[in-house]
C-alpha positions as CSV (number, residue, x, y, z in Angstrom):
1,M,-0.1,0.0,0.1
2,N,1.3,3.4,-1.1
3,D,1.7,5.5,2.2
4,Q,2.1,8.8,0.4
5,K,-0.3,11.1,-1.6
6,T,0.0,14.2,-3.6
7,I,-2.1,17.0,-3.4
8,Y,-1.9,20.2,-5.7
9,V,-1.7,23.8,-5.0
10,L,-3.0,26.0,-7.8
11,M,-2.4,29.7,-8.4
12,T,-4.3,31.9,-10.9
13,D,-4.6,34.8,-12.3
14,T,-8.3,35.3,-14.0
15,G,-7.6,38.8,-14.8
16,T,-10.8,40.4,-13.2
17,L,-10.8,43.8,-11.7
18,F,-10.7,42.0,-8.0
19,T,-7.9,40.1,-9.1
20,R,-6.1,43.3,-10.6
21,M,-6.6,45.4,-7.3
22,I,-5.2,42.4,-5.6
23,K,-2.1,42.1,-7.5
24,F,-1.6,45.7,-7.2
25,V,-1.1,45.3,-3.4
26,T,0.7,42.1,-3.6
27,K,2.5,42.8,-6.6
28,A,2.6,38.5,-7.3
29,P,1.7,37.5,-10.6
30,R,-1.2,35.3,-9.4
31,N,-3.2,35.9,-6.6
32,H,-5.9,33.5,-6.4
33,A,-4.9,30.0,-4.3
34,S,-6.9,26.9,-4.5
35,I,-6.0,23.5,-3.2
36,A,-6.6,20.2,-5.4
37,F,-6.8,16.7,-4.7
38,D,-6.2,15.3,-8.4
39,S,-3.9,16.3,-11.0
40,D,-6.6,16.7,-13.5
41,L,-8.1,19.6,-11.3
42,K,-11.3,17.9,-11.0
43,D,-11.7,18.5,-7.1
44,V,-10.5,22.1,-6.3
45,Y,-11.4,24.2,-3.5
46,S,-11.0,27.7,-2.5
47,F,-12.8,30.4,-0.7
48,G,-13.9,33.0,-3.6
49,R,-16.8,33.9,-5.7
50,K,-19.6,31.7,-4.9
51,Q,-21.2,33.3,-8.2
52,P,-18.7,33.6,-11.0
53,L,-20.1,37.1,-11.9
54,N,-20.5,38.7,-8.8
55,P,-17.4,39.3,-6.6
56,L,-19.3,40.6,-3.6
57,S,-20.8,37.1,-2.7
58,G,-17.9,35.0,-1.5
59,G,-17.0,32.1,1.0
60,F,-16.0,28.6,0.4
61,V,-16.4,26.9,-3.0
62,K,-15.7,24.2,-4.9
63,E,-14.3,25.5,-8.5
64,D,-15.0,24.6,-11.7
65,M,-11.6,25.0,-13.9
66,K,-13.6,24.7,-17.1
67,G,-15.9,27.5,-16.2
68,K,-16.3,31.0,-17.3
69,L,-14.2,32.8,-14.5
70,F,-11.3,30.2,-15.1
71,G,-11.9,30.3,-19.0
72,K,-8.2,32.7,-20.1
73,A,-6.4,32.3,-16.6
74,V,-2.9,31.6,-16.5
75,C,-1.9,29.7,-13.7
76,A,1.1,27.6,-11.4
77,V,0.4,24.3,-10.3
78,Y,2.7,23.1,-8.0
79,S,2.5,19.6,-6.1
80,C,3.3,18.4,-2.6
81,T,3.8,14.7,-1.6
82,I,2.6,13.9,1.8
83,S,1.6,11.2,4.0
84,R,-1.6,9.4,3.6
85,S,-2.8,10.6,7.3
86,A,-2.0,14.2,6.3
87,Y,-3.9,13.4,2.9
88,E,-6.8,12.4,4.9
89,R,-6.7,15.0,7.7
90,M,-6.8,17.8,4.8
91,Q,-9.9,15.8,3.1
92,A,-11.9,15.6,6.5
93,Y,-11.5,19.3,7.0
94,I,-12.0,20.8,3.8
95,Q,-15.3,17.8,3.7
96,A,-16.4,19.5,7.1
97,I,-16.3,23.3,5.5
98,E,-18.2,21.9,2.6
99,A,-20.7,19.9,4.6
100,N,-21.4,23.3,6.6
101,K,-20.3,26.1,3.7
102,E,-23.2,28.1,4.4
103,N,-21.6,29.1,7.9
104,Y,-18.9,30.4,6.2
105,K,-18.1,33.6,4.7
106,Y,-15.0,35.2,2.5
107,N,-12.6,37.0,4.9
108,L,-12.6,40.4,3.0
109,I,-11.3,42.0,6.4
110,G,-8.4,39.7,6.8
111,L,-7.1,41.2,3.2
112,F,-6.8,44.3,5.1
113,G,-4.8,42.6,7.7
114,V,-2.2,41.0,5.2
115,M,-1.7,45.1,3.8
116,L,-1.2,46.1,7.5
117,N,0.7,42.7,8.5
118,M,-1.8,42.1,11.8
119,E,-3.8,39.5,11.8
120,F,-7.6,39.7,11.9
121,Q,-9.4,36.4,13.1
122,R,-12.9,35.9,12.1
123,E,-14.7,32.5,12.9
124,N,-15.5,30.5,9.7
125,A,-13.9,33.3,7.5
126,Y,-11.3,32.7,5.0
127,F,-9.5,34.1,1.9
128,C,-8.0,32.2,-0.8
129,T,-4.2,31.7,0.6
130,Q,-5.4,31.7,4.0
131,F,-7.7,28.7,3.3
132,V,-4.8,26.8,1.8
133,A,-2.4,27.7,4.3
134,K,-5.3,26.6,7.4
135,V,-5.6,23.5,5.4
136,F,-1.9,22.5,5.2
137,E,-1.6,23.5,8.7
138,H,-4.7,21.8,10.2
139,S,-2.6,18.4,8.5
140,G,0.2,19.1,10.6
141,L,2.5,20.7,7.8
142,P,2.6,24.6,7.9
143,I,3.2,25.8,4.9
144,A,4.8,29.4,5.9
145,D,6.8,30.6,8.9
146,K,3.8,32.8,9.8
147,P,-0.1,32.3,10.5
148,A,-2.7,31.5,7.9
149,S,-4.6,34.8,8.2
150,L,-1.0,36.6,7.3
151,V,-0.1,34.0,4.0
152,T,0.5,36.0,0.8
153,P,0.5,34.4,-2.9
154,G,4.0,34.9,-2.7
155,D,4.5,33.2,0.2
156,L,2.8,29.9,-1.3
157,E,4.6,30.1,-4.4
158,N,8.2,30.3,-2.6
159,S,7.2,27.4,-0.1
160,A,9.8,24.9,-0.1
161,A,6.8,22.5,0.6
162,L,5.6,22.9,-2.7
163,Q,7.0,21.9,-6.3
164,L,6.1,23.7,-9.4
165,E,4.4,21.3,-12.1
166,F,3.5,23.7,-14.7
167,Q,3.3,27.5,-15.6
168,G,1.1,28.9,-18.3
169,E,-2.7,28.7,-19.4
170,L,-4.6,26.9,-17.1
171,E,-6.6,25.8,-20.1
172,R,-3.5,24.4,-21.8
173,Y,-2.6,22.7,-18.7
174,I,-5.6,20.8,-18.2
175,Q,-5.5,19.8,-21.7
176,R,-1.9,18.4,-21.1
177,Q,-3.4,16.4,-18.3
178,S,-6.4,14.9,-20.4
179,T,-3.7,14.0,-23.3
180,A,-1.4,12.1,-20.5
181,K,-4.5,10.2,-18.9
182,Q,-5.4,9.0,-22.6
183,E,-1.8,8.0,-23.8
184,M,-2.3,6.0,-20.3
185,K,-5.5,4.4,-21.2
186,T,-3.7,3.4,-24.6
187,A,-0.5,2.2,-23.3
């Protein structure tokens, strides 16, 4: 039995107005973080827009990488090999949030905390990088040397725990994964 599992951290730039505002502050090339349990990005989770066309309606989301919001996104896909038990803790943590997603909100106030380098803790509220960092933290694998509520896109992209797998158009990555899967089936 394989005791190692791989999870993925996806960093994207969708080009939306909200993303451009965050980019202005962070100076990072990609400002939205998500976590995935599969390399073809079918099960992707984050805190962001509940409705793709409404940036003010935010909270826990299972994201559709083939949907309109991510259609023209550029991305960086990172992998991290972890123990099976850490993987299961991550999944359980996300499943618990998903089961009660109506109780979770987007932590817009927390973004100001990052700008001021001050922790603003809100119960059941996350912004995307905070959520990804918290999932790692909950599994016993902190991804940065700072509280999850202060983790920035740059902290994730520069984390020694993550290995860069791909950088470029998200659509191209998804197509590459699909092609690789088809080749494995015919081999």
